[in-house]
C-alpha positions in Angstrom: 126.6 -51.9 182.7 130.4 -52.0 183.2 132.3 -50.0 180.6 135.6 -51.2 179.1 138.4 -48.5 178.7 139.5 -47.9 175.1 143.0 -47.1 176.4 143.2 -50.4 178.2 142.1 -52.1 175.1 144.8 -50.3 173.1 147.5 -51.3 175.6 146.2 -54.9 175.6 146.4 -54.8 171.8 150.0 -53.5 171.8 151.1 -55.9 174.5 149.5 -58.7 172.6 151.3 -57.6 169.4 154.7 -57.7 171.4 153.9 -61.0 172.9 152.7 -62.5 169.6 155.2 -61.1 167.2 158.2 -59.3 168.9 158.7 -61.7 171.8 158.9 -64.9 169.8 161.3 -63.2 167.4 163.5 -62.0 170.3 163.4 -65.4 171.9 164.4 -67.0 168.6 167.3 -64.6 168.2 168.4 -65.4 171.8 168.2 -69.1 171.1 170.2 -68.8 167.9 172.8 -66.5 169.5 173.2 -68.8 172.5 173.7 -71.8 170.3 176.3 -70.0 168.3 178.2 -69.0 171.5 177.9 -72.5 172.9 179.3 -74.0 169.7 182.2 -71.5 169.7 183.1 -72.3 173.3 182.9 -76.0 172.7 185.2 -75.7 169.7 187.6 -73.6 171.8 187.5 -76.2 174.6 188.2 -79.0 172.2 191.2 -77.2 170.7 192.4 -76.5 174.2 191.9 -80.1 175.1 193.9 -81.4 172.1 196.8 -79.0 172.8 197.0 -79.9 176.5 196.6 -83.6 175.9 199.8 -83.5 173.7 201.5 -81.5 176.4 200.6 -84.1 179.1 202.1 -87.0 177.1 205.8 -86.5 178.2 205.0 -85.6 181.9 202.9 -88.7 182.3 205.5 -90.8 180.5 208.2 -89.3 182.7 205.8 -89.4 185.7 206.5 -85.7 186.2 203.8 -84.7 188.6 204.7 -81.1 188.8 204.4 -80.6 185.1 201.1 -82.5 185.1 199.8 -80.2 187.9 200.7 -77.1 185.9 199.0 -78.4 182.8 195.9 -79.4 184.9 195.8 -75.9 186.4 195.9 -74.4 182.9 193.0 -76.6 181.8 191.1 -75.9 185.0 191.3 -72.2 184.3 189.4 -72.6 181.0 185.9 -71.0 180.7 182.9 -73.0 181.8 185.1 -76.1 182.7 183.7 -77.4 186.0 185.3 -80.8 186.1 188.6 -82.4 185.0 189.7 -86.0 185.1 193.2 -87.2 184.0 194.5 -90.8 184.4 197.3 -92.8 182.9 197.1 -96.3 181.4 198.9 -97.8 184.3 196.5 -96.5 186.9 199.2 -94.7 188.9 198.0 -91.2 188.0 194.3 -90.4 188.6 193.7 -86.6 189.0 190.2 -85.2 189.6 189.4 -81.5 189.9 187.3 -81.2 191.9 187.3 -84.4 193.8 183.5 -84.8 193.5 182.1 -84.9 190.0 179.1 -82.5 189.4 175.6 -83.8 188.8 174.6 -84.6 185.2 172.1 -81.6 185.2 175.0 -79.2 185.7 177.0 -80.5 182.8 176.5 -79.1 179.3 178.8 -81.6 177.5 181.9 -83.8 178.1 185.1 -83.6 176.0 187.4 -86.6 176.0 190.9 -87.0 174.5 193.6 -89.7 174.5 197.1 -88.7 175.9 199.8 -89.8 173.4 203.6 -89.9 173.7 206.1 -90.5 170.9 208.7 -93.1 172.0 211.4 -95.0 170.2 208.9 -97.6 169.6 206.5 -95.2 168.1 203.5 -93.2 169.4 201.9 -94.8 172.4 198.8 -94.0 174.5 199.8 -93.2 177.9 196.5 -91.9 179.4 193.1 -90.1 178.9 191.9 -86.7 179.7 188.2 -85.8 180.3 186.8 -82.3 180.6 183.1 -81.5 181.7 181.7 -78.2 180.4 179.3 -76.5 182.8 175.7 -75.7 181.8 175.4 -71.9 181.2 172.4 -69.6 181.6 170.8 -68.0 178.4 172.6 -64.7 179.0 175.9 -66.0 180.5 177.0 -67.1 177.1 176.9 -63.6 175.8 179.6 -61.1 176.0 179.1 -57.6 177.4 178.8 -56.1 174.0 176.1 -58.5 173.0 174.3 -57.8 176.2 174.5 -54.1 175.5 173.0 -54.6 172.1 170.2 -56.6 173.6 169.5 -53.7 176.1 169.4 -51.1 173.4 166.8 -53.3 171.5 164.6 -53.6 174.5 164.9 -49.9 175.2 163.8 -49.1 171.7 160.8 -51.4 172.0 159.8 -49.9 175.3 160.2 -46.4 174.0 157.9 -47.3 171.0 155.3 -48.8 173.3 155.3 -45.7 175.6 155.1 -43.4 172.6 152.1 -45.4 171.3 150.3 -45.2 174.6 150.9 -41.4 175.0 149.9 -40.8 171.4 146.7 -42.8 171.8 145.8 -40.9 174.9 146.4 -37.5 173.3 144.7 -38.2 170.0 142.0 -40.7 170.8 141.4 -41.2 174.5 141.2 -37.5 175.5 138.5 -36.6 172.8 136.6 -39.9 173.6 136.6 -39.0 177.3 135.2 -35.6 176.5 132.6 -37.2 174.2 131.7 -39.7 176.9 131.5 -37.0 179.5 129.1 -35.0 177.2 126.9 -38.1 176.6 126.9 -38.9 180.4 126.0 -35.3 181.2 123.2 -35.4 178.6 121.9 -38.6 180.1 122.1 -37.5 183.8 121.2 -33.8 183.5 118.8 -34.1 180.5 120.3 -31.1 178.7 122.2 -31.4 175.4 126.0 -31.0 176.2 128.5 -30.4 173.4 132.1 -31.8 173.0 134.9 -29.1 173.4 137.4 -30.6 170.9 138.8 -29.1 167.7 141.1 -31.1 165.5 141.4 -31.7 161.8 141.2 -35.5 162.0 138.6 -38.2 162.5 138.1 -37.4 166.2 137.5 -33.8 165.4 135.0 -34.8 162.7 133.3 -37.1 165.1 133.1 -34.4 167.8 131.7 -32.0 165.1 129.1 -34.5 164.0 128.2 -35.2 167.6 127.7 -31.5 168.4 125.5 -31.1 165.3 123.5 -34.2 166.3 123.0 -32.7 169.8 121.8 -29.4 168.3 119.4 -31.3 166.0 118.2 -33.6 168.8 117.7 -30.6 171.1 115.6 -28.9 168.5 113.6 -32.0 167.9 113.3 -32.7 171.6 111.9 -29.2 172.1 109.4 -29.8 169.3 108.4 -33.1 170.8 108.0 -31.5 174.2 105.8 -28.8 172.6 103.8 -31.4 170.7 103.5 -33.5 173.8 102.3 -30.5 175.8 99.8 -29.8 173.1 98.7 -33.4 172.9 98.4 -33.6 176.7 96.3 -30.4 176.6 94.1 -31.8 173.9 93.9 -35.1 175.7 92.7 -33.4 178.9 90.5 -30.8 177.3 88.8 -33.0 174.8 85.1 -33.4 175.8 85.3 -37.2 175.9 86.2 -39.7 178.6 89.7 -40.7 177.4 91.9 -43.1 179.3 94.9 -45.4 178.7 95.8 -48.8 180.1 98.9 -51.0 180.0 99.1 -54.7 179.2 97.9 -55.6 182.6 94.8 -53.4 182.1 96.0 -50.9 184.7 95.1 -47.3 184.1 98.1 -45.2 183.1 96.4 -41.9 182.2 92.9 -40.4 182.2 91.6 -37.1 180.7 90.3 -34.3 182.8 86.8 -34.9 181.3 87.0 -38.5 182.4 87.6 -37.4 186.0 84.8 -34.9 185.8 82.3 -37.4 184.4 83.3 -40.2 186.9 83.9 -38.1 190.0 87.3 -39.7 190.8 90.6 -38.0 191.4 93.6 -38.8 189.2 95.5 -40.4 192.1 92.6 -42.6 192.9 92.6 -44.3 189.5 96.1 -44.2 188.1 97.8 -47.6 188.6 94.5 -49.3 189.4 92.9 -52.0 187.1 90.0 -50.6 185.0 88.1 -53.8 185.9 87.8 -52.6 189.5 85.4 -49.9 188.3 83.3 -52.2 186.1 80.3 -53.9 187.6 81.0 -57.4 188.7 78.3 -58.8 186.5 80.2 -57.4 183.4 83.7 -58.5 184.3 83.5 -61.5 182.0 82.2 -59.4 179.1 85.0 -56.9 179.6 87.6 -59.6 179.9 86.6 -61.2 176.6 86.3 -57.9 174.7 89.3 -58.7 172.5 87.7 -61.9 171.3 84.0 -60.9 170.9 84.1 -57.2 170.5 86.8 -56.6 167.8 85.5 -54.8 164.7 86.8 -54.9 161.2 88.9 -51.8 161.9 90.8 -53.5 164.8 89.0 -51.5 167.5 87.6 -53.4 170.4 84.0 -52.4 171.3 82.3 -53.3 174.6 79.4 -52.0 176.6 79.6 -52.4 180.4 78.2 -50.9 183.6 80.7 -48.4 185.3 80.6 -47.4 188.9 81.1 -43.7 189.5 82.8 -42.3 192.6 79.4 -41.5 194.2 78.3 -45.1 193.9 75.9 -44.5 190.9 76.2 -46.8 187.9 76.2 -45.7 184.3 76.3 -47.7 181.1 79.4 -46.9 179.1 80.6 -47.8 175.6 84.3 -48.4 175.6 86.2 -48.2 172.3 89.7 -49.5 172.6 92.6 -49.2 170.2 95.2 -52.0 169.7 98.4 -52.2 171.8 101.2 -49.7 171.1 104.6 -49.3 172.7 105.7 -46.0 174.2 109.3 -44.6 174.6 109.7 -46.5 177.9 108.9 -49.8 176.2 105.5 -50.0 178.0 102.6 -51.4 175.9 99.5 -49.2 176.3 96.1 -48.7 174.8 94.0 -45.6 174.1 90.3 -45.9 174.9 87.4 -43.6 174.8 84.5 -44.2 177.2 81.0 -42.8 176.3 78.1 -42.6 178.6 75.3 -44.5 176.9 73.0 -44.8 179.9 70.2 -42.8 178.2 70.7 -44.7 175.0 70.5 -48.1 176.8 67.4 -46.9 178.6 65.9 -45.9 175.3 66.9 -49.2 173.8 65.3 -51.1 176.7 62.2 -48.9 176.3 62.1 -49.5 172.6 62.7 -53.2 173.2 59.8 -53.2 175.6 57.7 -51.3 173.2 58.8 -53.7 170.4 57.7 -56.8 172.2 54.8 -55.3 174.1 51.3 -54.7 172.9 50.6 -51.0 173.5 46.9 -51.5 174.1 46.8 -54.4 176.6 50.3 -54.3 178.0 50.7 -58.0 177.1 53.5 -59.4 174.9 53.0 -58.9 171.2 53.7 -61.5 168.5 57.4 -60.7 168.4 57.8 -60.9 172.1 55.7 -64.0 172.3 57.7 -65.8 169.7 61.0 -64.9 171.5 59.6 -66.2 174.8 58.3 -69.3 173.1 61.7 -70.3 171.8 63.2 -69.7 175.2 60.6 -71.9 177.0 61.0 -74.7 174.4 64.7 -74.7 175.2 64.0 -74.7 178.9 61.5 -77.5 178.5 64.2 -79.6 176.8 66.7 -78.9 179.5 64.3 -79.5 182.4 62.4 -82.4 180.7 59.1 -80.6 180.9 56.2 -80.1 178.4 55.0 -76.8 177.1 51.4 -76.1 176.1 50.4 -73.3 173.8 46.8 -72.0 173.9 45.7 -70.1 170.8 42.6 -68.0 171.7 40.4 -66.1 169.3 37.3 -64.0 170.2 34.2 -65.2 168.4 32.1 -62.0 168.0 34.7 -59.3 168.3 34.4 -58.0 164.7 30.8 -57.3 165.2 31.7 -55.2 168.3 34.3 -53.2 166.3 32.0 -52.7 163.3 28.9 -51.7 165.3 30.2 -50.1 168.4 33.4 -48.6 167.2 37.1 -49.3 167.7 37.2 -47.5 171.1 34.7 -49.9 172.5 36.6 -52.8 170.9 39.8 -51.6 172.5 38.2 -51.5 175.9 36.8 -55.0 175.4 40.3 -56.2 174.5 41.8 -54.7 177.6 39.2 -56.3 179.8 39.7 -59.6 178.1 43.4 -59.3 178.7 42.8 -58.7 182.4 40.5 -61.7 182.7 43.2 -63.9 181.0 45.8 -62.7 183.5 43.5 -63.4 186.5 43.1 -67.1 185.4 46.9 -67.7 185.0 49.8 -68.4 187.3 52.4 -65.7 187.8 55.0 -67.4 185.6 52.6 -68.3 182.8 53.0 -66.2 179.6 50.1 -64.5 177.9 50.3 -62.4 174.7 48.1 -60.6 172.2 49.2 -61.7 168.8 47.1 -59.2 166.9 43.5 -58.2 166.5 41.4 -60.4 168.8 43.9 -63.2 168.9 45.6 -64.1 172.1 48.1 -66.9 173.1 49.0 -68.5 176.4 52.1 -70.6 177.3 52.0 -73.1 180.1 55.2 -74.9 181.2 54.6 -77.9 183.3 55.6 -81.6 183.7 52.0 -82.4 182.6 51.1 -79.5 180.5 48.3 -81.2 178.4 45.7 -81.6 181.2 46.7 -78.3 182.7 46.1 -76.6 179.4 42.6 -78.1 179.1 41.7 -77.0 182.6 43.1 -73.5 182.0 41.3 -73.3 178.6 37.9 -74.2 180.2 38.5 -71.7 182.9 39.3 -69.0 180.4 36.1 -69.8 178.4 34.1 -69.6 181.6 35.7 -66.3 182.6 35.0 -64.8 179.2 31.3 -65.8 179.3 30.7 -63.2 181.9 29.2 -60.0 180.4 31.6 -57.1 179.7 30.3 -53.6 180.5 31.6 -50.7 178.4 30.1 -47.2 178.6 26.9 -48.7 180.1 26.6 -51.3 177.4 26.4 -55.0 178.2 28.4 -57.1 175.8 28.9 -60.8 175.5 32.0 -62.3 174.1 33.2 -65.9 173.8 36.4 -67.5 172.7 37.5 -70.4 170.6 40.7 -71.9 172.0 43.1 -74.3 170.3 45.7 -76.3 172.4 48.9 -77.9 171.2 51.7 -79.4 173.4 55.4 -79.6 172.9 56.9 -82.1 172.2 53.7 -84.2 171.8 52.3 -82.3 168.9 55.2 -80.2 167.6 59.0 -80.2 167.4 59.6 -76.4 166.9 58.2 -73.1 168.1 56.7 -72.2 164.8 55.1 -75.7 164.5 53.7 -75.5 168.0 52.1 -72.1 167.3 50.8 -73.3 164.0 49.3 -76.5 165.5 47.5 -74.5 168.2 46.2 -72.1 165.6 44.9 -75.1 163.6 43.2 -76.5 166.7 41.5 -73.1 167.3 40.1 -73.0 163.7 38.9 -76.6 164.2 37.0 -75.3 167.4 35.5 -72.5 165.4 34.3 -74.8 162.7 32.9 -77.1 165.4 30.7 -74.5 167.0 33.0 -71.9 168.7 33.1 -71.0 172.4 35.2 -73.9 173.7 38.6 -75.6 173.6 40.0 -78.0 171.1 43.2 -80.1 171.7 45.2 -80.7 168.5 45.1 -84.1 166.9 46.2 -85.6 163.6 42.8 -85.3 162.0 43.1 -81.5 162.2 46.1 -81.7 160.0 44.0 -83.5 157.4 41.3 -80.9 157.7 43.8 -78.1 157.3 45.4 -79.9 154.4 41.9 -80.2 152.8 41.3 -76.5 153.5 44.6 -75.7 151.8 43.5 -77.8 148.8 40.2 -76.0 148.7 42.0 -72.6 148.9 44.2 -73.7 145.9 41.1 -74.8 144.0 39.4 -71.5 144.7 42.4 -69.6 143.5 42.7 -71.7 140.4 38.9 -71.5 139.9 38.9 -67.7 140.0 42.0 -67.6 137.8 40.8 -70.1 135.1 37.0 -69.3 135.3 36.0 -72.7 136.8 33.2 -71.2 139.0 29.7 -71.5 137.6 26.2 -70.5 138.6 23.8 -73.5 138.8 20.2 -72.5 138.8 17.4 -74.3 140.7 13.8 -73.5 139.6 11.4 -72.1 142.2 7.9 -73.3 141.3 4.5 -72.0 142.1 2.7 -74.7 144.1 -0.7 -73.7 142.8 -0.2 -74.1 139.1 3.4 -75.6 138.7 4.8 -72.7 136.7 8.4 -71.6 137.2 8.3 -68.3 139.2 12.1 -67.9 139.6 15.5 -69.5 140.1 17.9 -69.6 142.9 21.5 -69.2 141.8 23.8 -71.7 143.6 27.6 -71.6 143.4 29.4 -74.6 142.0 33.2 -75.1 141.4 33.8 -77.5 138.6 37.4 -78.7 139.1 38.9 -80.5 136.1 40.3 -83.3 138.2 38.1 -83.4 141.3 34.8 -82.7 139.6 32.2 -80.5 141.3 33.3 -79.6 144.8 31.1 -79.2 147.9 29.7 -75.7 148.0 29.6 -75.7 151.8 33.4 -76.3 152.0 34.1 -73.7 149.4 31.9 -71.0 151.1 33.4 -71.7 154.6 37.0 -71.4 153.3 36.2 -68.4 151.1 34.6 -66.5 153.9 37.7 -67.2 156.1 40.3 -66.1 153.5 38.2 -63.2 152.1 37.7 -64.6 148.6 34.0 -64.9 149.0 33.5 -61.4 147.6 35.2 -62.3 144.3 33.3 -65.6 144.1 30.0 -63.9 144.7 30.7 -61.3 142.0 31.5 -64.1 139.5 28.4 -66.1 140.4 26.1 -63.1 140.4 27.3 -61.9 137.0 26.9 -65.3 135.4 23.5 -65.9 137.0 22.2 -62.5 135.8 23.4 -63.1 132.3 21.8 -66.6 132.4 18.6 -65.0 133.6 18.7 -62.6 130.7 19.0 -65.5 128.3 16.3 -67.5 130.0 13.9 -64.5 129.7 13.7 -65.1 126.0 11.9 -68.3 126.6 8.1 -68.3 126.6 6.6 -67.6 130.0 10.0 -66.7 131.5 10.0 -62.9 131.0 8.9 -62.2 134.6 10.8 -64.9 136.5 13.1 -63.7 139.2 16.6 -64.6 140.3 17.4 -65.3 144.0 21.1 -64.9 144.9 22.7 -65.8 148.2 25.0 -63.1 149.7 27.6 -63.6 152.4 27.9 -60.9 155.1 31.3 -60.0 153.6 29.7 -59.1 150.3 27.6 -56.2 151.8 29.8 -53.3 150.9 28.7 -49.8 150.1 29.7 -50.3 146.5 27.4 -53.4 146.0 24.2 -51.5 144.9 26.1 -49.4 142.2 27.9 -52.5 140.9 24.7 -54.5 140.8 22.9 -51.6 139.0 25.6 -51.4 136.3 25.4 -55.2 135.8 21.6 -55.2 135.5 21.7 -52.3 133.0 24.4 -54.1 131.0 22.3 -57.3 130.8 18.9 -55.6 130.4 17.4 -57.1 133.6 15.2 -54.9 135.8 16.2 -54.7 139.5 12.7 -56.0 140.6 13.6 -59.4 139.3 16.6 -59.7 141.6 16.1 -61.2 145.1 18.9 -60.8 147.6 18.8 -63.8 150.0 20.2 -63.2 153.4 20.4 -65.4 156.5 19.5 -64.6 160.1 23.3 -64.5 160.8 23.6 -61.5 158.5 20.9 -59.7 160.4 22.2 -60.7 163.8 25.4 -58.7 163.1 23.3 -55.5 163.1 26.0 -53.9 161.1 25.2 -50.3 160.0 27.0 -50.9 156.7 24.8 -54.0 156.0 21.7 -52.1 156.9 22.6 -49.2 154.7 23.4 -51.6 151.8 20.1 -53.4 152.2 18.2 -50.1 152.2 20.1 -49.1 149.0 19.3 -52.4 147.3 15.6 -51.9 148.3 15.6 -48.4 146.9 17.2 -49.8 143.7 14.1 -52.1 143.4 15.6 -55.4 144.5 13.6 -57.7 146.8 15.0 -59.1 150.1 14.5 -62.7 151.0 15.1 -64.1 154.5 16.6 -67.5 154.1 16.4 -70.5 156.6 13.5 -68.8 158.5 12.5 -70.4 161.7 15.9 -71.7 162.8 16.9 -68.6 164.8 15.5 -67.4 168.1 14.7 -63.9 166.9 13.6 -64.2 163.3 10.2 -62.6 163.9 11.8 -59.4 165.1 13.8 -59.2 161.8 10.6 -59.2 159.8 9.6 -56.1 161.6 13.0 -54.3 161.5 14.2 -55.1 158.0 12.6 -54.7 154.5 11.9 -58.4 153.9 9.8 -59.4 150.8 10.2 -63.1 150.8 10.4 -65.6 153.6 11.9 -69.0 152.9 10.9 -71.8 155.3 13.9 -73.9 156.3 13.9 -77.4 154.8 14.2 -79.0 158.2 10.5 -78.2 158.8 9.6 -79.6 155.4 11.3 -83.0 156.0 9.5 -83.3 159.3 6.2 -83.4 157.6 6.9 -87.0 156.5 8.1 -88.0 160.0 6.7 -91.3 161.2 6.1 -89.7 164.6 2.7 -88.0 164.4 3.6 -85.4 167.0 6.6 -84.2 165.1 4.7 -84.0 161.9 1.9 -82.1 163.5 4.2 -79.6 165.2 6.0 -79.0 161.9 2.7 -78.4 160.1 1.7 -76.0 162.9 5.0 -74.1 162.6 4.8 -73.9 158.8 1.2 -72.6 159.0 2.2 -70.1 161.6 5.1 -68.8 159.5 2.8 -68.6 156.4 0.1 -66.7 158.3 2.5 -64.2 159.9 4.4 -63.7 156.6 1.3 -63.1 154.6 -0.1 -60.6 157.1 3.2 -58.7 156.8 3.0 -58.8 153.0 5.7 -61.4 152.4 5.7 -64.3 149.9 6.5 -67.7 151.5 8.8 -70.2 149.8 9.3 -73.7 151.0 12.8 -75.2 150.6 13.8 -78.9 150.1 10.6 -80.4 148.7 11.4 -83.9 147.6 8.1 -85.8 147.6 4.7 -85.2 146.1 3.1 -85.6 149.5 5.2 -82.7 150.8 4.1 -80.6 147.9 0.4 -81.3 148.3 0.6 -80.7 152.1 2.4 -77.3 151.5 -0.2 -76.4 148.8 -3.0 -77.2 151.2 -1.3 -74.9 153.9 -1.3 -72.0 151.4 2.5 -71.9 150.8 3.1 -69.8 147.7 6.3 -71.2 146.1 8.5 -74.2 146.5 11.8 -75.6 145.4 13.5 -78.9 145.7 14.5 -82.1 144.0 10.9 -82.9 143.3 10.9 -80.2 140.7 14.6 -80.1 139.7 18.0 -80.2 141.1 20.4 -77.2 140.5 21.5 -77.4 136.9 24.0 -75.7 134.7 22.6 -73.2 132.2 22.6 -75.4 129.1 21.0 -78.3 130.9 18.4 -76.0 132.5 17.5 -74.6 129.1 16.9 -78.1 127.8 14.8 -79.0 130.9 12.7 -75.9 130.5 12.1 -76.6 126.8 10.9 -80.1 127.6 8.7 -78.9 130.4 7.2 -76.1 128.1 6.5 -78.6 125.3 4.9 -81.1 127.8 2.8 -78.3 129.3 1.8 -77.2 125.7 0.8 -80.8 124.8 -1.2 -81.1 128.0 -3.0 -77.8 127.1 -3.9 -79.0 123.6 -5.5 -82.1 124.9 
């Protein structure tokens, strides 16, 4: 930058003051003085003119040319007269000096006078005289003395001006030049120079303050250099990958640890964009870090893949501070880069573990739900359909309970492999938990594809599974729902396929079921029943209805079967089959069974007070879920509390309970037998292996299924004859094994007579009585007892 001289400015100021103030005053003085001299000369010329005009009167009258010439010469010698013109009135005399009149510009003023002469006749005008005064210069009007005064004034002004310049140079310019030289030397050489000037004035004070400032700045500069050296050492020696970038994201500094960790040299990275070292796939992430990665503290946080000098890639976490301006005016950032490769690998591993089933290697529920949402989004974009197959193994609990969880785990692994084998490479299969699996099929026509795949999966699972030399058979119930035909969301799709699977289980298991609207009604009905069960348990709405079991030989009541009933205050008595099925699914069957068993035993204790009822027994149905190790002790305590002997309790079990071959069930049955309870095999004859159960389990009573009893009245003689033969065979085998035979579902007198003729011991059915609540049963028994008594008296 061009520097303006203080001295030049001072001279300019002084000259300006002379021009603005002194020069106008001097010029005004000159003008006034010139006007004064001009007036004095004009007045002198006029006086001279008047005097000579009077002198010319007589010569002109006398026509004395010589006298006229002398007078003209006298006038012509006057100061500043450059033209003279004299003429008489007669026109004889016309004198011009010089002959040619000057130009008007050379004439200052013209003085004219009449020439008069006194005659006898009086004063007469004899002529005129005209004098032209020459125009003078501004200084020509002044005398020598005046010009000398003017010269002295100008000399004084010049002397004052020169003295001001010299004084300014000595007192101001010289110390300023030394100050400027010190500043320039400090700027160029970098060292703190001092001003060598001592004076007891403002400039001396300024020089003193400057020297003190230089001393202080030198001390602070040394401290800053020391601090910078320490900071640089800390920057380089800190065991962290530190680096700085400018506004254009170019690297301006890196720490030694950064160079060691990345393998680069400092020259190879300084001045290069940091993005050059970031993996191309992460360029957009790194570019948008200020928008998406800024934390509440103002620090930008971003994780990218960084290429080392040897070509390897590491995952790094970059924490970047906000922009700051250094001494040179450059905006820079300070960032720390941390190698998080191991952490990212651990996160990926944890993510895989979080979304993967550790046993089968399939997706777990969390991973499945994530993929389900993605595929639904993809189906929307690509205008495709998505089928969800919900698969549940039918007999897996039996395998776990009887063969152990290790065998169950191996079965699950083999099932998972079979599922994979039947699917395309891009189909999704997951284990949702326990023995539940799910499959996702994305296709333009997913519904028929899902049915085909579901059938193939069922066929594949029918093949025996061999584990530790054991041959196991499993099957699956599969529910199918399709997006967007059946559901609008991921959760809804999974729920609808689950509902379809349960519909398949209720319909006989081992097959596929496509979702339809009726399933929703069934599910809604199931939910209503669940709510009724919960309300019934909470408000004591469950009751034990008792149906008499009658001796076919003499008609006396031998016992009662306790049947569960739920008396809803609005819906009345609900269907037992619906309640039992739902209760077994949601696990509430145990609580219901305990309530019914306690009420039935207390009712039995009350009935025992009636005549002839002291030895009647109570048959109670038990679900497989009720056979717990604690059942015998709880039953014993209840019997003791009610005063009922265990021999009067009959535990009714179905073939399904025995087919489970569960060690816990077997131990519970043995404990109940040891307690003194009897075991009844219900619905005998409907299973393919019932005879073997008579040999393997402690059965005391066999109950012939009511389907055989109804066949006795069939209009087709062959069916009636076969039913009679089967019933007689059951009776003969049961009696030979010491079991009492009970016929269920007797509704006509002909059925009763036929069964009595075949030697069946006991029977129950609507012919004798429907299941009744306790108070109605007591009334019925009283009436029957009185009727029997009246018949005996006759």
